[in-house]
C-alpha positions in Angstrom: -4.6 45.3 46.2 -8.3 45.8 45.2 -9.2 46.6 41.6 -12.9 46.8 40.9 -14.6 43.8 42.4 -11.4 41.8 42.6 -8.8 41.6 45.4 -5.3 40.4 44.4 -3.3 38.9 47.3 0.4 37.9 47.2 0.5 35.0 49.6 4.2 33.9 49.6 4.3 30.2 49.0 0.6 30.3 48.4 1.2 32.3 45.2 -1.2 34.9 43.8 -4.8 34.6 45.0 -7.6 36.4 43.2 -10.7 37.0 45.4 -14.1 38.3 44.3 -15.1 41.0 46.8 -18.3 42.1 45.0 -20.2 41.0 48.1 -17.9 41.4 51.1 -20.0 39.0 53.2 -19.5 36.2 50.7 -16.0 36.3 49.4 -15.2 33.9 46.5 -11.9 32.6 45.3 -11.7 33.3 41.6 -8.2 32.1 40.7 -4.6 31.7 41.7 -1.1 31.5 40.2 1.5 29.5 42.0 5.0 31.1 41.6 6.6 28.6 44.1 5.2 25.1 43.5 7.8 23.5 45.7 5.9 24.2 48.9 2.9 25.6 50.8 4.7 26.6 54.0 4.5 29.8 56.0 7.9 31.0 55.0 9.3 33.9 53.0 9.5 32.2 49.6 7.3 32.9 46.6 5.0 35.8 45.7 5.5 38.9 47.8 3.9 41.6 45.6 1.2 42.0 43.0 0.4 44.9 40.8 -2.9 45.2 38.8 -4.7 47.9 36.9 -2.7 48.0 33.7 -4.7 48.9 30.6 -3.6 45.6 29.1 -5.2 43.6 31.8 -1.9 42.1 32.8 -0.9 41.4 36.4 2.7 41.7 37.6 3.6 39.3 40.4 7.0 39.7 42.1 8.6 36.5 43.5 11.4 36.4 46.1 13.4 33.8 44.2 12.3 34.0 40.6 11.8 37.7 39.8 8.7 39.0 38.0 5.9 37.2 36.3 3.6 38.9 33.9 0.2 37.1 33.7 -3.3 37.8 32.6 -6.5 36.6 34.3 -9.0 34.9 32.2 
């Protein structure tokens, strides 16, 4: 999902990834939140959806095993 100059990616065991896309030729990692710290494998565990754009600035991350996380980017 892209919101403004940020792209929010749910990357399963890689967690939530926040990428600065202001300059598409020079993408920059801006942050992450790991919902599945037990591993970094290419399997169907961890974050599988992210929802941004709430007036509160909160992000909702859905996790296969653990349900929903409500977080806010700094």
